[in-house]
N, C-alpha and C positions, 0 to 999 in steps of 0.2 A: 540557328534559330531556336533549337531545343534548349541550348544553354542560356540564351537570352530570356526565354520564357521561364526557365528554372530560376534564374536570378530574380525575376519579377515576382514569381509566385512562391518562391522558397520561404520567405518570412511568414506568409499567410498559412501555408500548409505546415510549416515547422511548428507553429503555435498550437496546431492540432495533434502534434505527435507524429506526423508523417515524415519519414526520413527523406533526405535528399536523393538517395538511391531510388526510392519508390517514385518520387516525383519525376526524376529523369526517365525511369522506366515507362511511366505513364505517357510522358510526352513523346518518347521514342516510339511507342506503340501507335500513337495517334498522328505522328508526323505525316504519314502518307495521306491521311484524310484531310489534315490541315493544308497540305500542298494541293490537294484536289479542290478544296474550297477556294484557295488563293487563285488557282488556275481558272476556276469558274468565274471568280471576281474579275480577273484580267480579261477573260473573254467578254464578260458583261461590259466592262469599260470600253473595250475595242468596238463592240457592237454599238454602244451608245454614241461613240465618236463617229463611226461609219454611217450611222443612221442620219447624221446631219446632211448627207448627200442625197438622201431619198426625198421624194415629194413631200410637201408639207403635211398632208393628212396621213400619209403612209408612215412618215417618220415617227409620228406619235404612236402608231400601232407597234412598230418595231421596238421602240424603247420600252413600252409597257410589257410587251410579250417577253422581251429579254429579261426584264426585272422579275417577272413572274416565273420564268424558267429558272432563274438563279435561285429564287426562294424555294422552288420545288426541289432543286438539286440539294439545297441546304437542308431542307426538311428530311429528305431521303437519307442524306449522309448522317444526320444526327441520329436517325433511327438505326442505321447500320452500326454506328459507333456504340450506341446504348444497348443494342441487342447483340453486339459483337464483343470487341475487346474490353469494353467497360461494363459489360452486363452485370457482373457480380457486384461491382461498386455501386452502380446506379440502382439495381434492384434491391440491394441491401439497404439503401437509403429510402427508396420510395415504398417498398413493401413492409418496412418496419412499422409497427404500431406506434402511434404517438401517445404521449401521456394524456390521459383524460381522467384525472383523479376526481373521485366524488368528494363532496364537502365533508362527508362522514370520515373518509379515509384521511384527508388532510387534517381534520380536527384530531383524529386518533394519533397521528404522527406528532403533531404539535404537543399534545398532552404527554406522549411518551418521552419526547425530547426534554420537556420541562422536568419530568421525573428524573431523567438522567442527570440534569443539572442539580436538582435538589439532593440527590444521593451521591453525586460524584464530586461536587465542590468540596475541597478539603480545607478545614480550618487548621492552619499550620501554627498559629500563635494566637493567644488570647489571654490578656491580663485582667479580664473582667469587663473590658470595653464593650464586647458584644454579648448578647444583643444590646443595641442602643436603648437607653431609657426612653420611655414613651414621650417625654417632653422634648426630645430632639426631633424636629420636623423639617430640617433643612440641612443640606450638605454642600460643602465646597469640594468639587471633584477636580483634582489636578492630574495632569498628564495627557499628552496628545492622544494616546491610545484610547482614552475614555470616549473620544468622539469617533473613533474608527477602530473598534476592537477586532480581534481575530476570531472568526467563527469556525475556521477549519484550517486547511492548508491549500497547496496548489498542486496541479497535475491531476492524476487519476483520483486523488482524494478530495478534489475541490468540489464545490457545490454552489448553487445559487442561494446566496444569503441576502438578497436585496430586500426581502420583507422581514428579516430577522429582528428579534428583540435585542437591542443594544444594551450596554451597561447603564447609560443614562436613563433610558426608558425603564429599565428594571427598577432603578431607584425611585423614579417618579411613580411607577405603578405601585410601589410599596408604600407610597404616601409621603415621600420626601421631595421637597423643592430643591432644585439644584441651581448653582450659581451660573446664570446665563452669561455673565461677563467673562468668566473663565472659559465657558464653552465657546463663545464667539472668538476669544483669543486664539483658541486652537483651530477652529474651522477657518478663520482668516489666515492663519499661518500655513495650513495645507489642508485640503479637503479630500485628498485621495491617498490611499496607502501605497507606498513604493511597491513596485512589481518584482516579485521573485518568481521567475519563470524558468522553464527548462533551458531556454536559449541564452538567457542572461539574468543576472540577479542584481537588484538594487537593494543593498543591505542598509540603506539609510534609515536612521531612527529619528523621524521628525520630532523635534521638541524645541519650543521657544527657549532662547537663552534666558538666564536668570534675570537679566536686566529688563525683560518684558514684564516682570512682576513688580510694577511700580508701587510706590507707597500708596497711591490712591487705590490701586487694585487690591492690595493686601489689606488696607484699612476697610474697604468695602467688604472683603471676604470675611474678616473677623466680626464685622457687624452682622453679616448674613448668618453665620453659624460658627460655633466654637469647635466644630468637628470637621476634619478634612479626610478626604479619600485620595490616595495616590494610585493611579493605574499605570502599570509597567507592562509592556507587551513585547513579545518576540515571535517572529514569523519563521516559517520554514516551508519547504516544498520539494516536489519531485525534481530530480536532476542535479541537485547540488547539495553539498553538506554545509553546515554552518561554519563560518570562518573561525579559525583558532587564533588568528592575528589580524585584528581589524585595522591596525595601523598600517599593515602591509597593503591592505586593500585601499585605504585612503590615499596612499602614495603610489599606487600602481597606475598603469596606463590602460584605460578601458579601450579595447579594440574589438568590437563585435564582428568585424570582417576578417579577423585573423584566420588564415588557412595554414594548417600545419600537417606535415606527414610524420613528424617526430614531435612528441609532446615537449613543451618547454618546461623549465624547472618550476615555474609558477602555475602549473596546470590547474591547481585547485582554484586559482584566482582569475582564470580566464573569463572574460565577459562578466566580471563582478566589479561593482564600484560602490562608492559611498560619498555622500555629500555632507560635509560638516555643517552643523547648525550655527556655529559662530566663527570667529577669526582664528580659533585654535583647533587643534586636533581633538575630535571627540573621544579618541582612544589613545592611550599611551602604547608604546611598543610592547608587543607580547600580550596585550589584553584581548580577550575573546569576545565574541558576539553575545555570550551568555553572562557577561559581567555588565554592570552599569556603565553607561557612557559618562564622560565628564559632565555633560549637560544634565543628565539624569541625576548624577550625584549632587550637583548644585541645586537641582529642584528639590530633592529629598531634604537636603540641608536647610533650604529656605523654608519649606513647609514645616519641618520639625522645629525650627526656631521661632515660628509664629503660632503654632497650634500645639496644645498639649494632648489632644485626642486625635490620633491619626490611624486610619485603616489603610492597609496596602492590599491591592488586588493584583496578583500576578497572572497575567493573561498570556500564558506561554505553554506550548506543548512539549518543550524540551526543558530538562532540569537546569535551572539557572543557579549561579552562585548567589546565595541569599544571606550571607553573613552580615550584611549591612543592616538587616532589619533588627538585629539584636544590638546594634551600636547606638540606637536611639530609644530612650525610654518612652518617648512620646508615641512611638509606634506600638499601639496596644493590641492590634489584631492584624493577622495576615491571612488572606484567602487565596487559595490556588484554584484558578478557573481557566483551564485550557479551552481550546476552541469549542464553543458551546452550541453550534448549529443554530437552528431557527429560533428556538425558545429556551435554550438551556440557561442563558444569562438571567432569565426571569427569577432564578433561584437566589441571585445575589441580594436583591432587595429583601426577599423573604427571610434570608439568613440574618441579614443585618438588623431587621426589625424583630426577629425572634419568632416569626410565625412558622419557620422551618428550622429544625435542629439539624445541623450538618452531620452527616455520617460517612463522608468520603474518607478514603485512605489512600496514601500515596502509592503509585504503581511503580515507582523508582526510588532509588536512594539519592538524597540530596547531599552532595559533599561540599565541603567548604572551599576546596581548591581543585578544580577540574584538571589542572595541569599536573596534578600528582596522581591521577588515576592510572591503574596498571596498563590500560590500553593506549595511553596518550601518544606513545611513539610509534604506534602501529595502526594508525588510521590516516586517511587522506591519501596523498599521492606517493606511492613507492614504485617508481618506474625502473624496469630493468635497463642497465647501462650498456649492454653489449649486444643489442639486437637491432641495430639500425638497418642492416641489410634485410632482416626478417620483416621489419615494418614496411620497407619499400616493396618487398615481395607481396605482402598481403594487400597493400594499397593498390598495386598494379592489378591484382585479381578482383578486387571489390571496391568500388567507388564509395561505398558507405562505411568503410573502415574508419574508425575514429582517431587513429594515429598514435596509439599508445599500447604498450604491453606492460601491465603492472601486477603487483601482488599485494596481498594483505595477510600478515601473519597473526593468527589469533593466539598470541603468546600467553595470554592469561589463562588459557585452558578453561576449566569449569568455574574458575573464580571470577564470575561476572557479577557486577553490582554488589548487593548485600552479601552474597556468598563469599566474596573476598573480604569485605570489611569485618564481618562477624568472625570469620575464621582467623584472620590476621590478628584481631583483638584477642581471640581465644588463645592463640599461640604466643601472645605477648610481643608480636612484631610491631604493633602500633597501638597507640592509645586512642580508643574509639572516639572519644569526645573531641579529639583534635582534628579528626578527619570528617566525621559525619555530623551534619546538622539536623537532618530529618531522616529517620530510618525508612526503609521500605515498609509499607503497610501502616504508616503512621498517620494519625488524624485525630483531632480533638473534637469534643462535643460540648454542648451546654449542660450536659449532665455527666454522671460518672457510672461506671459499670464494674461489676465483679464477675469473674469467670472461674468456675471450678470444674474439675473432671470427676465424674462419677461412673460407676459400673464398668471400670476398665477390665477387659478380658482378653486373654490370648486364646484365639480359636484355632490355632494350628497354622493355617495358611493366611489368616487375617487377624487383626486386632479390632476390637470394638469398644466404644466408650460413649458416654454422653458428656456434653459440655452444657452446664447450667449457667445461663447469662442472666444476671439480676441488675436491674436499674437501681442504683443506690443513691441517686441524686433526686432533684426536685422537679425535673422537666422530662417529659416523654421524649423518647429517642430510640434510634436503632444502633446496633453494634455488630461487629464482625468477629466471629471466632476463627482466628487464623491458626491453622494446625501445622506445626513444623516437626521435623525429626532431626535428631542428632545421631549419626551412625558411629560405630566404633572405627577408629582410625589407627593404623599401624605406621609408624614413622618410616617413610620410604616406600610404603605400599601403594595400593590403588588410591588415586587422589579422591578426597572426599571433603566437602564443605561441612563445617560444624553446624550450620543452620540451613535447613532446606524446607521450603513450603511444600506440603503434600496435599492439603485439602483446606477448604474454607466454606463457611456458610454465614449468611447474614440473617439477623433476627428480623421479625416484624417490629412494629412500633411497640415499645414497652413503656407503660405508664410507670411513674415513680413507685418503687417497691415491688413491681411485677417482675416475674422471671419467665424465661423460655428455655426449654430443653432442646438442644440440637444434637441429633444422634449421628455418629460416624462409624463406618466400618471401612477399614483401610487394608487392602491386600498387602501382604508383606513384600510381594514382588515389586510394589511401587517404591520400596525403600532400597532396592538393589542398585548397585553401581555397575557401570560398564567398564570392563577390563579390556581396553583396546590394545594395550602394549604387552600383553602376554605375561603379566606378573603372576597370575594364577591360572589363566585360561589361554592356551595357545590357540591362536586364530580368533580370539576375542569372544566376548559374550557377557551377559549380565550375571552377576553373582551377588548373593546376599551373604556377606561374610559373618562368621561367628562373632559373638560378643553382645554387649549391652546396647540397646537402642532406646533412646529417650524420646518420648512423644510429648510435645509441649503445646499448650494453647497460649498464644501471645497476643498482646495488644499491637505489637509491631515486631519486626524481625529481631529486635534487641531486648524487648521487655517481656519477660516470662510472667504469666499469670498463674499457671499450674502445670505440673508435668508428672508423667508416669514412665516407668521403665519396664521393658521386657527383654528377654535374652534369647538369642539364637544359639543353639548348642553346637552346631556344626555348619560349615559352609554349605550353601545351596547353590549349585551350578545350574543356570538356566540355558546354557549354550547348546545342549543336546535336545531336550524335549521342549524347551521354550517356556516362557511365562504363560499363564492361562489366557492372557489377553492377546497373545501372538498366534497368528495362523501358522507361521513358520518361525523356528527359533532364530533369534538375532545372532549373527556372527559378523566378523569384520567385512564391511563392504567398501570402506573408504580409505582405511589407514595406509594402504600401500602407495597411494598417489596423493592423499590429502595431507599427510602429516607434515610435510615440508622439512627443511633443514634449519630448524631454529630451536633454541632452548625454551622449553615450555615451563611456565611458572609452576613450582612445586611447593607443597606444604612441608616437605621434608626438612628436618632440622630448622623448623620455625621460619620457613620461606627464605632459606639461606641463599637461594639463587635469584632473588628478586632483581637485583641490579643487573645481573647478566641477562635475565630473561626480558625484563621490561625497560631496560635502558635504551639509549639511542642505537639505531641500527649501524652496523659496521659496513664499510665500503664493499667488502666481498659479498655481502648479502644481496647486493643489487646486480650481481653477475649471474645470469641465467646459465645453468649447466647444459651440456650437450644433450643429456637425457631428457631434460625438461623441454628443450627446444624441439627435439624430435617428436615429443608427445603433442606439443602445440601445433606443429606443422600437420600432424595427422588429423587434427580437427579443424584446420583452417581452410576456408574456401580457396580453391586453386590448387591445393595439395591434398585435400581430402579425396580418398579413392573409395567409392562405394563398393566396388567389386571385391575389395579386400575382405569384406565381411560376408560375402556370398557363401552359401553352403551347397555344394554340388548334389547333396542328397535330398534337398528340398524339392517337392513336386509342385509344379505350377497349378494354382487353383483354377477353377472354372471362372470364366469371365463372360459377362453379357448374356447370361441364361434368361430364359423366359419361363419362370416358375410361377408367375401369377400372384406373387406375394407383394404386399406393401408394408411399410414400416408399421403402420397401424395394427397389422396382424400380430406384431410382436409385443404390443403393449402389455405390460405385466408379466411377460415371459421371463423365466430365470435367465441369467447371463449364459448358462451352459445349455440352454434349450437347443435341440438339433435344428429347429427351424431357422436359427440365426444363419447357419451355413447356407441354407437354401436361399435366404434373402441376399446374403453377401455374394452368392454366385451371380446375381443379376447385375452387379456393378461392372462397368467397364473400367479399364485402366484410367481413362480420362475422367470418369466419374470420381474415382478415388482420389486422383491428383487434385481435382477441383475441391472436393469436400475437405481435404486436408489443408490445402494451401489458402483457401479463402475463409479466414476466420477473424477478420477485422471487425469486431463488434457485431458478429453475426455468425451463423452457419448457413450454408447455401441449400437451396432446393435441389433435389436430385430426382428427376422424373422416373428413372428406371426402378426406383424402390419406393416411389411415392412419399418422399421426405419433403416436408415443408421447410421454407426458409424461416430462420429465427433471428432474433436480435439479442445481443448481449450488451450490458451497460457497465461503465465505470460507476462507482467504485465504492469504497468503504463508507463514504458519507451519504449513500443513498442513490436513488434513481438519477442517472446522469449520462445522457447519450448525446454528444455533440453532433453526431452524424444525423440522427433523426430529430434533434431538437427536443427530446423528451427529458424533462427535468422534474424531479419530485421535490419533496420537502428536504431541506438541508439538515442532515443528521450531524451530531457532534463528532469531534475527533475521537478515535478509539481510546485515547488516553483518558478522556473524561468518563467514558463508559467503564474502562478498567478501574477507575478510582471509585466506582460504586461498589465493587467487590460483591456484586449481586447477580447470581446465576439466573434466578427467575426473571429478573428485570432484563437481562440479556436475551433470554428466550422471548419475552414479550416484545423487545425491540426488533428481533428477527421477524416476528409475526407482523408487526406494524409496517416495517419496511417492506416485507414480502407482499403485503396487501397493496402497496403502491405499485410494485412490479406487476401484480395480478391485474390491477385496474388498467395499466398500460398495455396489458397482454404482452409483457416483456419479462421473460423468466430467467434470463442468464445474468448473473451478478458477479462482476469482477471484484470479489471481496468475500469475507473480510480478510484483511491483511494481518499477518501475525508473526512478522519477523521480530527479532529481539532488539531491544534498546541496548545494544552492546556499548554504544558511546552516546554521550549527551549531545554530540554534534551531528548525528545522522539526520539528514534533511527530511526524511520521511518518518521520523518518530511519531508525528501526529497521526500517522496512518496505522501505526502498530500499537498494541496494547501496553507492553510492559517490558521490563528487564527480566521478568521471570516467566518461564514457559508454562508453569502450572496455572498461574493466574490467567495467562493469555489463553491457554488451551481449553480450560473449562468454560470460560466466557465465550470463546469462539464456537465451541461445540453447541452451546445453548442458542447462540444467535443463529447459527446455520440451521439447527433443528427447527427453530421457530419459522425461519423463512421457507424451509422445505415444506411445511404445512400448507403453504400457499402455492406450491408447485415450482418454487425457485430452485435452480441448481446453482450453488455458490462455488465460485472458483477460489478456493482458499489459496492464499498467495503470501509471499513469493517463495516458492519451494526450490531451493532452500539456501541458507547461510548468506542471505542477501541483506547485509546490515550496514552498508554505506552507499552513498550515491556517487562519490568520486570514482571515476573510471569504470562505472558500472557496465558500460557497453564497450569497454576498451580492453578486452582480453584480461579481465581482472581475475587472476589466479588466487583464490581464497584458500589459505592453508590453515588447517586445524586438526587436532587429534580426533580420532573417531569418538573417543569418550566425550569430548566437548561438543562435537556435532550432535551426538545422540542425546546427551543429558541436557544440553542447553538449547541448541538451535532447531533440532527436530521435535523437541518435546511438545510445543503447542500444536504442531501439525499432527503428531501421533495421538494426542488426547482428543483432538477434534475429529479425526478419522475414526478412531475407535469408539468415540462417544456419539457417532452419527446414528440417528434412529430412523431416518427417512429412506427413500429408495434410490434417489439419483444424486450422484456426487460429481464434482469437478474440482480441478486443481490447476493452478498456474505455476509453471516453472519460472526460474529466475534468470536474469541476464548474466550473473557472475558464473565463474567456473568454480567447481569444487576441486581443489588441487589442479590437476592437468586435464580435467574433463569438463566441458561446458555443462552446466546444470540441465539445460534443455535437451541434452543428448546423453544423459547419464543413466544408463540402464540399471546400475546398481541402486541408484536413488529411486527411479520411477517405477521400475519393475520389481527388483528384489526387496526393497524396503516398503515402498508405498503399497504396492499390490500384493507382494508375496508375504511379508511379515504382518502388515496391518490389515490386509484383506480389502483394500480399496477396490471398488467397482465403479468405473466411470471414465470420463475423459480428462486428459491433461492438455492444456494449451500453453503456448509460449507466452512470455511477456512480448511486448510489441516487436514484431518480426521486421526489424530494420536491416536484417542480414548482418551488418557490422563486421563481416569477414569470418563469421563462425556459426551463424544461425542457419543451418543447412537442413532443408526439409527431409532429405533422405536420411541424414544422420539422426535427426530427431525421431522419426517414426520407427527406426530400427531399435530405438532405445526407450520406447514407452511414452514419447511425447506425441500426441495424436493430432493436434490442431495448431496451425500457425496463425498467430494474431496479426494478420496482414492481408494482402490482396493479390498474392501470387505474381507479383510484378518483378521480383528480383531473379537474377540468374541462379542464385542459390536455392530458389524454390523448384527448379526444374528437376524432374525425376529422370535422370539419364540412364539409369540402370533398371531395365525391365526384367530382371532375373526373377526366378521363383522366390528367392529369399526376400528381395525388395517388395515384391507383390504381396507376399504373405504378411509382411510388416504393415504395408499400407492397408491391407484388408482388416487387420486387427485394429488399427487406428480408426477406421471407418466404423467398425463395430462399436468401439468405445464411444464414439461421437453419437451414433444413432441410439445406443442403449441409454445414454444420458437424456437425449432429447425426447424419446418416446415415453419415458417415465417422468416427464416434467409437465408443467402446466399447459404446454403447447398441445398435448394430446390428452388433456384431462377429461374431455367429454366422451360421449358414447358414439359420436360420429367422426369418421375420418376427416381431419381438417383439410386434406388435399381436395381441391376441386374449386370450380368457379374461376373467375378472372381475378388476377392480382391487382393491387393498387397501381402498379406500374403499367400493366396492360390497359387498364381503364383510362389512365391518364394519357398514355400515348395514343390510344384509339380516339379519345376525345380531341386531342390536339391535332392528330393527323386528319381526322374527318373535317374538323373545323378549318384547319389550314388548307386542306385540299379544296374544300368548298370555296374558301375565299380566293385562293389562287386561280382556280378554274373559273369562278364567277367573274373575277376582274378581267381575266383573259378573254372570256366570252363577251363581256360587256364592252370592252374596248373594241373588239373586232366587230360586234354588231353595230356599235355607234359609227364605226368607220364605214361599214357597208351601207348603212342608212344615209349617211351624208354623201356617199359617193353616188 
């Protein structure tokens, strides 16, 4: 019966992110109650049948009394279930505050989102076509995506965009009439966007075939307007990466019911499908999702053959191959408009008519051929070939295991995005123009700017200078001063990119001829490299090597406007005393188990090892070593042994004391205040297990310490809680925000989004997300800012600080090295050098944590493993780096706790992960070791959770929020009383009527 119900309910709960293991656990817990209800129903039926033998009047009484008794038993059972095994789930739903946003808050958010669109939309190409002349008042808008654009992504980064301003509305609001015949052509063709979900992905790109554009339609279009707009869209979402071979999906067999214990060779394409638009294949073999389909190519060709003035809008969060826009002289302008949220697309019409001057800059490098990128052979599915017995072993221990053990080698090292292309061009390894179409940080304007460096000074530990930005054109506009550094490099020495973003600032609106001075002071330690392989520092550490350092202000990563040089006379080793920004000096925490057995790309001898490092993987690389297997087994459910980590010298802390404190008494108290120990002494072992394990979009109420229940919400796109039904205004993708390059705007975005959380009395935010755009094909790139950690880190810090002003604790995520969706929950062993981990993948988190100015912080660990240790149970990451080096004070939550064979509560809390994003339903949640060591770890986790909550908006007032009846208590009391009155009333009425008649 449990399996039958699981099969029936699985698709429903799966769409909400609930794992099959959780669902089975819930049903198993409830099966005794279900059997009781079924037994009561059988008894009722038997009584109803036997009652037929009673006297006519009494028969009626028996039947009614039996029915009322059944409903009374049902009511009692529901109460027992909801206040028993399902209490945390039901109370989390019923007690959570629902969104009740004021009109002022909503208006503020919509205005903020519109500003993001205005400053984040990038003008990639313009031959003078934009802004359109004032005599153009109508537009032919081609492309199915124009009627159904992308406002964001799917999964935790999704949002309600049902009221959002679309592309057509934006153009109409800007004063343009749009061709309704074309619009109807598209809406008749298809009116809904294909679904890209976690369970399955429809990668179909709906687009009428070229024969749909009849002579009559095109004649009408040319009479309507001499200007055409083509909209091209690409979607993405949580749970799947974008396909690198669309033809393989077109010809694959879609089988959503496929059950595997061993992943098949086409693991990447499971549950993925595509429907061709015509009788031909929309993609040739080897063509990726980020190229134009054949149908789109024919559309572009058709439009450009009929119109001389063509504007292209790219509505995509992932970097597409856009070489085709330069193949047509008719394409006079290209706008990059990623998922724009509720009102972000309003900027498109304003930019096209010239009322807004675009100031966005790309957050990634646009290359001409993605299949030539250094990472291309090391993304997607790389499954170990010799672990079939290990897979079966894990599957037997945990039903939620996803059936694969895979790896990802970060062979490119620190040479991610522009850092590779700029350095490779500097070394003469490649010709830049042959590979890069639009550099990182690139964006055009309707005006021109000049940037100069003044007052450059070497201050010992820092350098300072001013950048004077002057508008040299005829139109008011904003510009960005992008500050890069070029460090000295020794052939064969510590790896260094030739161009590295270190700071940036955006001007205000500058009128023609006006200037603004932007002042910078940059700590020299920010220019240091991490020596993880012991070239100069044994044991690893940051080092500022001697030599000349060039500081440049650029218009993009490739275009230098001005530069200055300073000299470091001797190496500065930060591995002992640390950098000024470090609480503890950084030394190797990952290299021993994260480095992996692969050749890492090196700048040495002009990237001489490129083919060896970045070429196709060799067969032997898919063979797991005995050492790796032993490490995996150590962290896998079924073979994980908690007692192995017990310390006999640890003393058992006090449990269940009556010290008379409540959490409210610790409000504002420092993390090391002695009263924390007194409060923690009041917790029982069960209290701690519950507080740690029940973290699914909530934290639970704990009566012994007077802790209130709280709600947490997905995700980066704003207030979104499917459990409580609380939805706020749809914010744009983080890519669009990153393209603003505006720290102050990011801060104000945090404030506006935080106000929505405050209105809903919901202060836990699963965001912002700040993983790296390592590859263009990562499914969640829409949810992450950029390929560059400095850009992402400063924007994230400002956004988090803005939200913190409203009492919000932001779970910065996904910590860390979580840069692909393929195999993300399938024992994905991510291998990278510690230098790459620190300089690239930890950088945005480091800047965000160190730049935090509020009181309460939170963090979400990631699904993947770093080397041979799961990120959610990596003490080197969560304790030594996050808390030790960076000084983080707050709680860490897992990503969704589906268990998956390795997300083990005991393992997590012993290593700095405090809260499990789930409902305590899996066997892996049980704390079987009640030793002093385990208890102390649980106690520390509970402290981190409570420290975060008590310093948040939940405890913002002067009155203890604990007290009074909860929403759940009120609801159940109302229903119970009403139900009891009805049941008793009917029973009495039936009996009285019988007695009166008798």
